[in-house]
N, C-alpha and C positions, 0 to 999 in steps of 0.2 A: 138498482137492477130491478126490472119488472118482467114478469112472465105474462105473455099474451098468446092467444091462439092465432093461427094463420088467418082465420076469418076476421079477428079484431085487427090484425096487421093490415089486411086488405081494406077494411072499412076506415081505418084511422091513419093511413100512411102520411097524410099531411100533418096531422098532430104529432105523430112520431118523429117526423123529420124536423119539426120545429122545436122539439124537446130533446133531441138526441145529444146535445151538448151537456145536458143535465142528467140524463138517464140512459142506460144501456138496456137492451131488450133481449130476452130469450123467447124465441117463437116456438110454440109447440103445435103438434098435430096429433089429435087424439091423446093428449097428455104426455106425449113423448117429445123431448127437445129435438128440434130440427135445425135451427140456425140461431145465430147471435147477431144482433144489430148493434154496432158500436160507432162512436163518432170517428171521423177521419181527421188526421192532421198530417201536414207535410213531414215526411221522415218516418212514418210508421210502416212503410212498405216492408222493411226488413223484418219487423216484428210479425207482420201478417204472413210473410213467407215462412218464418220459423214456425208459426202456429200451423200452417198448412202442412209442413213436413211432419210435425208432431201428430197432426190429425191422420195423415196417411199411414204413419207407423202404427198408430193405435188401431186403425181399421184393418191393418194387415198383421196385427200382433201375433196371431196364432201361426200364420204362415212363416213369419220371420223367425219365431221361436223354433219351429220345426226345422227350418233350414239351418239355424245355428246349432241345434242339437245334432243334426246329421253331420255337420262339419266337425263338431267336437268329437263325435263318435268315430269319425274316419281316421282320427289320429293325426300325427305330425306329418306334414307334406314333405316331399323330397326337394323342393326348391330351397336353395340357400342364397342368402344375400350377403 
């Protein structure tokens, strides 16, 4: 795994694409991680979908925790199954 800046990514995209099977890249902007470049293979789509769901949950963690707390605090619902 290598850490590179967005500027390095733009300047060296050809080199990165030729080495992607050997090395994954974390791309930063002003020292903050912005994206990951990883090699693709047939069948990894499901893993990427799972990652994107995890990413979305982490980005909305505070909102989701607040909603869960409100739901728990409201008590047991009236609907019976």
